[in-house]
C-alpha positions in Angstrom: 183.0 33.5 149.4 185.9 33.5 147.0 188.4 36.0 148.4 190.2 36.4 145.1 186.9 36.9 143.1 188.3 34.6 140.3 186.5 33.6 137.2 187.1 29.9 136.4 184.7 29.8 133.5 186.7 29.7 130.2 186.0 31.2 126.8 186.6 28.6 124.1 188.2 30.1 121.1 186.8 29.2 117.7 189.9 27.9 116.0 190.0 24.9 113.6 192.6 22.2 114.4 193.1 23.6 117.9 191.8 23.4 121.5 192.3 26.8 123.2 190.5 28.2 126.2 190.9 31.7 127.7 190.1 32.6 131.3 190.1 36.5 131.3 190.1 36.9 135.1 191.7 33.7 136.5 193.2 35.9 139.3 191.6 39.2 140.4 193.5 42.4 140.1 194.7 42.4 143.7 196.2 38.9 143.6 197.5 39.5 140.1 199.4 42.6 141.1 200.8 40.9 144.2 202.1 38.0 142.2 203.6 40.3 139.6 205.6 42.2 142.1 206.8 39.1 143.9 207.8 37.3 140.7 209.6 40.4 139.4 211.8 40.5 142.5 212.3 36.8 143.3 212.8 35.1 139.9 216.4 34.7 138.7 215.9 36.3 135.3 218.5 35.9 132.5 219.0 37.1 129.0 220.2 34.4 126.6 221.5 35.0 123.1 219.8 33.7 119.9 221.1 33.2 116.4 219.0 34.2 113.5 220.2 33.8 109.9 223.8 33.5 111.1 223.7 36.6 113.3 223.6 36.5 117.1 221.5 38.9 119.2 220.4 39.2 122.9 217.0 37.7 123.2 214.4 40.5 123.2 213.1 39.5 126.7 214.3 38.0 129.9 213.6 34.3 130.8 213.8 31.7 133.5 213.0 28.0 133.8 211.7 26.3 137.0 210.5 22.8 137.5 210.4 19.8 139.8 212.2 17.0 137.9 215.5 18.7 136.7 214.6 18.0 133.0 216.3 20.5 130.7 214.3 22.4 128.0 215.7 23.3 124.6 214.2 25.9 122.2 215.7 28.1 119.5 219.1 26.4 120.2 218.9 27.5 123.8 219.1 24.8 126.5 217.9 25.7 129.9 218.2 23.7 133.1 215.4 24.4 135.7 215.7 25.7 139.2 213.3 24.3 141.8 209.9 25.8 141.9 209.6 28.7 144.3 206.7 28.7 146.8 204.8 31.2 144.7 205.2 29.1 141.6 204.0 26.0 143.5 200.9 27.8 144.7 200.2 29.1 141.2 200.7 25.7 139.7 198.2 24.1 142.1 195.6 26.7 141.2 196.0 26.1 137.5 195.9 22.3 137.9 192.5 22.6 139.6 191.0 23.6 136.2 193.5 21.8 133.9 193.4 18.4 135.7 197.0 17.6 134.7 200.3 17.7 136.7 202.7 20.2 135.2 206.4 19.6 135.8 208.0 22.8 134.4 207.4 26.4 133.7 209.1 28.9 131.4 208.9 32.5 132.5 209.2 35.5 130.2 209.7 39.1 131.3 208.8 41.6 128.6 210.4 44.8 130.0 208.7 47.2 127.6 206.9 47.3 124.3 210.1 46.6 122.4 210.5 43.2 124.1 208.7 40.5 122.0 208.5 36.9 121.0 208.4 36.0 117.3 206.2 33.5 115.4 206.7 30.0 116.8 205.0 26.9 118.1 205.7 25.2 121.4 206.3 21.9 119.7 209.7 20.8 121.1 210.2 17.1 121.4 210.4 17.3 125.2 206.8 18.4 125.3 205.4 15.3 123.6 203.1 14.8 120.7 200.2 17.1 121.8 201.8 19.7 124.2 199.6 21.0 127.0 200.5 24.6 127.7 198.9 26.8 130.4 200.0 30.4 130.0 199.5 33.0 132.7 199.9 36.8 132.3 200.7 39.4 134.9 201.5 43.1 134.6 200.9 45.0 131.3 198.3 43.8 128.9 199.8 42.6 125.6 198.4 41.3 122.3 198.8 37.6 121.5 198.6 36.7 117.8 197.7 33.3 116.3 198.0 32.2 112.7 197.3 28.8 111.1 200.3 27.1 109.5 198.5 26.0 106.4 195.4 28.2 106.0 196.6 31.8 105.7 193.0 33.1 106.1 192.9 31.7 109.7 194.2 34.4 112.0 193.3 35.5 115.5 194.5 38.0 118.1 193.6 38.3 121.7 194.5 40.8 124.4 196.0 38.9 127.4 194.9 40.8 130.5 196.8 40.7 133.8 195.6 37.7 135.8 194.4 35.9 132.7 195.0 32.2 131.8 195.3 30.9 128.2 195.3 27.1 127.8 196.5 25.5 124.6 196.3 21.7 124.1 195.4 19.0 121.6 196.7 19.7 118.1 197.1 23.5 118.6 200.9 23.5 118.4 200.9 21.2 115.4 198.7 23.5 113.3 199.1 27.0 114.7 201.9 29.6 115.3 201.7 32.3 117.9 203.6 35.5 118.8 203.8 38.5 121.1 204.7 41.4 118.7 206.5 44.6 119.5 204.5 47.8 120.1 205.5 51.4 119.8 203.3 52.3 122.8 205.1 53.2 126.0 204.0 50.4 128.3 205.2 48.8 131.4 206.6 45.3 132.0 204.7 42.0 131.6 205.4 38.6 133.1 204.2 35.5 131.3 204.4 32.0 132.9 203.9 29.0 130.6 203.4 25.7 132.5 204.3 22.6 130.6 204.8 18.8 131.0 208.4 17.5 130.4 208.8 13.8 131.1 
């Protein structure tokens, strides 16, 4: 009997030039809530500043970087040096690796405190991630909409609601051909934690 009542059967999204799978219930509600509360309290969250069109602003979310090889990660002119994986992150990583069959070295965590916290259009295509980045993205807490759009074909768009306890896996040429975002919402909603596991060599 599976004590966590997980669903390890993915939904493969119909997206040209991409390989994306969604596991709506990777962790059940009880385990998802437990992990959310633990991560909220134990992760060393920080708020970096970003510069857009010559103006500098506080990043509209909190972040943290953890890993096992001390390799830094740079995005949007922000360079982060990882802390060592916590015991919870190691456990989560092992659970994800059972279905992904790769060894992740690093995870970037995002804390969206409310509906005004967001992440603009981007691709996870930094050079540290290699030619075809393998990204495994877990969601805990509040459900948020995740938008995709093709870089070349403007008619190719998709949005998916990322449920708490869900896992979204992006690999192959996804980051080469697609952008994604977490948009703001005017709804009064609670916080969401997102963990994106990556391979930095």
